[in-house]
Each structure stands twice: as C-alpha cells, then as structure tokens.
C-alpha positions in Angstrom: -14.6 13.0 -17.5 -14.0 15.1 -20.6 -11.3 17.0 -18.7 -9.7 13.7 -17.6 -9.7 12.3 -21.2 -8.2 15.6 -22.4 -5.4 15.3 -19.7 -4.6 11.8 -20.9 -4.5 12.9 -24.5 -2.1 15.8 -23.6 0.1 13.5 -21.7 0.2 11.1 -24.6 1.2 13.9 -27.0 3.9 15.1 -24.5 5.3 11.5 -24.3 5.6 11.4 -28.1 7.4 14.8 -28.3 9.7 14.3 -25.3 10.7 10.7 -25.9 13.8 11.8 -27.8 15.2 13.4 -24.6 13.4 11.5 -21.8 12.9 7.7 -21.5 9.2 7.3 -20.9 7.5 4.0 -19.8 3.8 3.2 -19.8 3.0 0.5 -17.3 0.1 -0.9 -15.3 -1.8 -3.7 -13.7 -5.2 -5.0 -14.6 -7.0 -7.3 -12.2 -10.2 -9.2 -12.9 -11.5 -11.2 -10.0 -14.7 -12.5 -8.5 -15.2 -12.4 -4.7 -17.9 -13.8 -2.4 -18.0 -12.7 1.2 -20.6 -13.2 3.9 -21.8 -11.1 6.9 -21.1 -7.8 5.1 -23.7 -6.0 7.4 -25.6 -6.3 10.6 -28.2 -8.4 8.9 -25.6 -11.0 7.9 -26.1 -10.6 4.1 -23.7 -12.0 1.6 -22.2 -10.2 -1.4 -20.9 -11.4 -4.8 -18.9 -8.9 -6.7 -16.6 -8.4 -9.7 -16.4 -4.6 -9.8 -13.1 -4.0 -8.0 -10.1 -1.7 -7.7 -8.1 -4.9 -7.8 -8.8 -8.1 -5.8 -5.3 -9.5 -5.9 -3.3 -6.5 -7.1 -4.4 -2.8 -7.2 -5.4 -1.7 -10.7 -3.2 1.1 -12.1 -2.2 2.9 -15.2 1.2 4.7 -14.9 3.7 6.8 -16.7 7.4 7.0 -15.7 10.0 9.2 -17.2 13.8 9.5 -16.6 16.2 12.0 -18.1 20.0 11.5 -17.8 21.5 14.8 -16.7 25.1 13.5 -16.7 27.5 13.0 -13.9 25.4 10.2 -12.4 22.4 12.5 -11.9 18.9 12.1 -13.4 15.5 13.8 -13.3 12.5 11.6 -13.1 8.7 11.6 -12.7 5.9 9.2 -11.9 2.2 9.7 -12.7 -0.1 6.8 -11.7 -3.9 6.5 -11.7 -6.1 3.8 -10.2 -9.3 2.4 -11.9 -12.2 0.1 -11.3 -12.3 -3.2 -13.2 -16.1 -3.6 -13.2 -17.0 0.0 -14.2 -13.9 1.5 -15.9 -14.2 4.5 -13.6 -11.5 6.0 -11.4 -11.2 4.3 -8.1 -11.9 7.4 -6.0 -15.2 9.2 -5.5 -13.6 12.5 -6.2 -12.3 11.4 -9.6 -8.7 12.4 -9.0 -6.8 11.6 -12.1 -3.4 10.6 -10.6 -4.6 9.5 -7.2 -2.0 6.8 -6.7 1.2 8.8 -7.4 2.2 12.2 -8.8 5.9 13.0 -8.1 8.9 14.6 -9.7 12.5 14.4 -8.4 16.2 14.1 -8.8 18.4 11.0 -8.2 22.1 10.6 -7.8 24.7 8.6 -5.9 23.6 10.5 -2.8 20.1 9.1 -3.1 16.7 10.4 -4.4 14.7 13.5 -3.5 11.1 13.4 -4.6 8.2 15.9 -4.3 4.5 15.4 -4.8 1.9 12.8 -3.8 3.7 9.5 -2.9 3.8 6.5 -0.8 4.7 7.0 2.9 7.8 5.9 4.6 5.8 3.5 6.8 4.2 1.9 3.8 7.5 1.4 2.0 9.1 0.0 5.2 6.4 -2.5 6.0 6.3 -3.7 2.4 9.6 -5.5 3.1 8.1 -7.7 5.8 4.4 -8.0 4.8 3.7 -11.7 4.1 1.4 -10.8 1.2 3.6 -8.0 -0.2 0.4 -5.8 -0.2 -1.5 -8.2 -2.4 -5.3 -8.6 -1.8 -5.7 -4.9 -0.9 -9.0 -4.2 0.8 -9.1 -7.8 2.0 -6.0 -8.4 4.1 -5.5 -6.2 7.2 -4.1 -2.9 6.1 -1.3 -2.6 8.6 0.1 0.8 7.6 -3.3 2.5 7.2 -3.1 4.4 10.4 0.2 6.0 9.4 -1.2 6.7 5.9 -0.5 4.9 2.6 0.2 8.1 0.7 0.7 11.8 1.5 0.0 14.9 -0.5 2.4 17.8 -0.7 5.2 15.4 0.4 9.0 15.9 0.3 10.8 12.6 0.6 14.4 11.4 0.6 15.6 7.9 0.0 19.2 6.8 0.1 20.6 3.3 -0.3 24.1 2.7 0.8 25.3 -0.9 0.4 22.8 -3.0 2.4 21.2 -0.1 4.2 18.3 2.1 3.0 17.5 5.4 4.8 14.2 7.2 4.3 12.8 10.5 5.6 9.8 12.6 4.6 7.9 15.8 5.4 4.4 16.3 4.2 3.2 19.9 4.4 -0.2 20.6 5.8 -0.5 23.9 3.9 -2.7 25.5 6.5 -2.6 29.3 6.7 -1.0 30.5 9.9 0.4 27.1 10.9 3.3 25.1 9.6 2.4 22.1 11.8 -1.3 21.6 11.4 -2.0 18.8 8.8 1.7 18.0 8.5 3.4 14.6 8.8 7.0 13.7 9.5 8.6 10.2 9.2 11.9 8.4 9.2 12.6 4.8 8.3 15.6 2.4 8.1 15.9 -0.9 6.3 18.6 -3.5 6.0 18.7 -6.3 3.4 21.5 -8.8 2.9 21.1 -12.1 1.2 18.1 -14.0 2.8 17.7 -11.4 5.6 15.7 -8.2 5.6 14.7 -6.0 8.5 13.2 -2.6 8.9 11.7 0.0 11.2 9.9 3.4 10.8 8.4 6.2 12.9 5.7 8.6 11.8 4.3 11.7 13.6 1.2 13.4 12.2 -0.6 16.6 13.3 -4.1 16.3 12.0 -6.2 19.3 13.0 -7.8 18.1 16.2 -5.5 15.3 17.1 -1.9 14.0 17.1 -0.8 10.7 15.7 2.3 8.6 16.5 3.0 5.4 14.6 5.9 3.1 14.7 6.6 -0.3 13.1 9.3 -2.9 13.2 9.7 -6.3 11.4 11.7 -8.6 9.3 11.8 -11.5 6.9 14.0 -14.5 6.3 14.2 -16.6 3.1 15.4 -20.2 3.3 15.3 -22.4 0.2 11.9 -22.0 -1.5 10.3 -20.6 1.7 10.1 -17.2 3.2 8.9 -16.3 6.7 8.0 -12.8 7.8 6.9 -11.1 11.0 5.9 -7.6 11.9 4.5 -5.2 14.5 2.9 -1.8 14.3 1.6 0.5 17.1 -0.4 3.7 16.6 -1.6 6.2 19.2 -4.1 8.9 18.3 -4.5 11.5 21.0 -7.1 14.3 21.3 -7.7 16.7 24.1 -10.2 14.2 25.7 -9.7 10.7 24.3 -6.7 8.5 23.4 -7.0 5.6 21.0 -4.4 2.9 20.6 -4.3 0.6 17.6 -1.9 -2.3 17.7 -1.1 -4.7 14.8 0.9 -7.9 14.7 1.4 -10.4 11.9 3.3 -13.5 10.7 3.3 -15.3 7.4 4.9 -18.0 5.3 5.4 -18.1 1.5 6.4 -21.3 -0.2 7.2 -21.8 -3.9 6.3 -25.4 -4.9 7.4 -24.8 -8.5 8.5 -21.6 -10.4 4.8 -21.2 -11.3 3.0 -22.2 -8.2 3.3 -20.3 -4.9 1.3 -20.6 -1.7 1.0 -18.0 1.1 -0.5 -18.4 4.6 -0.7 -15.4 6.9 -2.2 -14.3 10.2 -2.9 -10.7 11.2 -4.1 -9.5 14.6 -5.5 -6.0 15.3 -6.4 -4.6 18.8 -8.1 -1.3 19.2 -8.7 0.4 22.5 -10.5 3.7 23.1 -11.0 4.5 26.8 -12.2 1.2 28.2 -13.9 0.1 25.0 -12.0 -2.6 23.0 -12.1 -4.2 19.6 -10.2 -7.1 18.2 -9.8 -8.7 14.8 -8.0 -12.0 14.1 -7.6 -12.4 10.3 -6.4 -15.6 8.6 -5.7 -16.0 4.8 -4.4 -18.8 2.6 -3.7 -17.6 -1.0 -2.3 -19.3 -4.1 -1.0 -18.0 -7.4 -0.2 -19.8 -10.6 1.9 -17.9 -13.1 1.0 -18.4 -16.8 3.9 -16.1 -17.7 6.0 -13.4 -16.1 3.2 -11.0 -16.5 0.0 -13.0 -16.1 -1.2 -15.2 -13.2 -4.3 -16.9 -11.8 -5.0 -16.4 -8.1 -7.3 -17.7 -5.5 -7.7 -17.2 -1.8 -9.9 -18.1 1.2 -9.9 -15.9 4.2 -11.7 -15.6 7.5 -11.9 -13.0 10.3 -13.0 -13.4 13.9 -14.2 -10.2 15.5 -14.8 -9.0 19.0 -16.1 -5.8 20.7 -16.1 -2.7 18.5 -14.7 -4.6 15.6 -17.9 -6.5 15.0 -19.6 -5.8 11.7 -22.6 -3.6 12.3 -22.0 -4.1 16.0 -23.4 -7.7 15.6 -21.5 -10.0 13.3 -18.4 -11.6 14.9 -17.2 -13.7 11.9 -16.7 -13.1 8.2 -15.4 -15.4 5.5 -14.5 -14.6 1.9 -13.4 -16.5 -1.2 -11.7 -14.9 -4.3 -10.6 -16.2 -7.7 -9.3 -14.2 -10.7 -6.6 -13.3 -13.1 -4.0 -10.5 -12.9 -2.1 -9.1 -15.8 0.9 -6.7 -15.7 1.9 -4.5 -18.7 
C-alpha cells in the first residue's frame, strides 16, 4: 500500500509539472449502493452488502492526458484504477494499481493507435447495443466476458470515418518460444447514423491449453424517448478433448419519462453446453435512475434469474432474486 500511495503522489507531482504542456484531467465514478440477494449458495442463504466495486457503475479513479503535436496529431494516455466503496481498497486481490486501464497512444485523422492494458474490441462493440450500457456490473449477465473485458500487452487501432468505426487489436502472449500462446486477435465494425446503431466483432484467443473463438452482432434503434436494443454472442472454447459452447442473447428497452427519470427493462439468456451437459440462465432486470444533476443520480433495480442444469447455484438453487438501491456520483 505504501508503494501504491507513493505512485499516486508521484503521478500528482508529474501532473503539476507537465500541465503546462499536456492537458491532464482527473476523473472518476463513486458508487454507494446497498444490495440484498437470496440463494447465494447451496444452502439458500441471503446476503446484504454495501461493500462493492460499484453496484450501478464501476468505481474508478482516472487520469487522462493529451498533448497537441500539431498537424492534427496528438499524444495521449489513460491511467485508471478501480476501488471498493465499502473498504476503500483496490478492487483486485492482487492490488494492481491501474487495473482498469493503462494505455498510451497517438491519434490523428487516420484514427488512434494505443498500447497497454485496455478494453477489448468485443467489449467496445457490445457496449453500443447492451440495454444497460454496462451498468450494474456483476449483476447483469456479462455478455462479453468470454472474449475478455480487457487485455494486457495490447496493441489496438480505432478509426472512425463518417458513420463507420473500425477496430482491430493484437494482444501479445509474451510466452518465450511462441508468438501465439496467450495471444488474442480481434476485429470489429460499427455503424451509427441518427437513431440507428449496429455492430459486430470477432475474437480469437490462444490460451495455453485451449483455443477460443467469439463473435457478436447486434444493434439499437431510438424512437422518441425510447430505445430498443438486441444482441447475440457465441463463444466456442476448444481443448484437445472437450468443446464448450457459450451462447448469449439479449433484448432491452429504455424509456425516458422525463429528463431526470429513466426506466430500463432487459432480458438476457445464456446457454452453456459441454459435451452432453447443459446449463441455462434466464435473467430479467428492471432498473430506474433519477438524476439529481448531470453528475449525480439515485438508482434502484430488481432482478431475478432462473437457472437450469450446470448453471444452478451450488448445483442446487434454481432461482435468485436481488434488489439494489444507491447513489452514483461522477467527477
């Protein structure tokens, strides 16, 4: 922890010295929520908690810097750390300081080239048609999880040309004697014009003892104060003896009753198959937010999951219901 505090102090000193040349922004999200959930284990016990990495929105403390290099070119960096509301500790067991993002790159009219730890192409693509826009992390079904949320040692290109966004990445495995083991490759394509947005992505990973192929496709349409979104993802994990298929499908509707009050209803379905053993999860959520300002809002949700086969909790519980309430502040 002393080393972590020292690192933050050094970064703060750096920000003060470099601000004359580089525009540096400190930002973040602080989420304080209470959640009650039943059937958390095979015995059917309930749990009430406040210690969280973010019930509605993931907690983060970040630093962004941009330097204008002239000719439409800039250099930039992002350093972002997650933390736990209830304890004030890092949100990873390893205590990694910048576990959420650590990247540096160049951006111009041709696009952006970034290197470091960063969000995957699949994650960014799905974000355009996830009904919850990745809110309620850890509660709602994490549809991009099988393709990875973030990669280390990642080189990623993003280019936006009119209504089209193109993405490509290569994450190095850094295994001696092999350029493929532990690596990941992905491409993605998105289109957004007025009320319509669609996207698709493909990811291939080589993870030591198995290969992983993941693809996703989906879209969203906004009409008036409402927005409907649908999506699908399919992941196949292959080893020398066993293949596992993981399929996701989802649909959701957002409706803004007033500029302050918004309601979201969503359904996520997950099917897992390994050999002849199957698991299934049907997840339903209704969530509401009320904005006190542009940066602060109250939130509440009720969600329930129906589980079958290998998806049962502790191999026994076939249903789980949760309720959350809290406040989220952006800075």
